[in-house]
C-alpha positions, 0 to 999 in steps of 0.5 A: 466694509465687507464681511471678509475685511472685518474677519481679516481685521479680527484675525489680525488683532487676535494674532497681535495680542500678547499671550496672557500668562498667569503670575503670582505675587512675590513672597512677603518679606514680613516676619512670620506671626511665629516670630512675635512675642508669645501672648499673655496667659492670663487676661482680664481686659475688655477686649476680645483678644489678648495683647500681641495677638496677630489679627489676621485679615486686617493687613491687606497691603503687601510688604507691611508688618502684621497687625497686632492687637494692643493692650486695652490702655492704648485704645481710646475709651470711647471705643468700648462704648460703641456696642452698648445699645442706645437709650433715648430718654422719653421727652414727651410728644414731639421729642427725639425719642418719639421721632425715632420710634415713628421713623422705625415704624414707618420704615417697617411699614414700607418694608411690609408693603414692599414685601406684599407687592412681591407676593 
């Protein structure tokens, strides 16, 4: 194929492509957060937010109602234990606690070696 034929094909392809037009998403028909019931004023729960608080950023699907925080009783009890630090009982040499400690030390040693290689 000659250079002239290649240029003609490119210019023909450019003319035939449709124009790209920027469009915006349709407005949501979900109720606004202001139409939700007001949250309680006093709160003594373990959660960080009041019940019926709109949790912004969790609802990423169009046309869905906003995600609202529930009372603490509606959540499973294991949820409140997720942020507690793990404690392993020292069960002697060759036990689970020692294996976890050695694994952490090995990872840190590898990280330190890799850092020194980049210097």
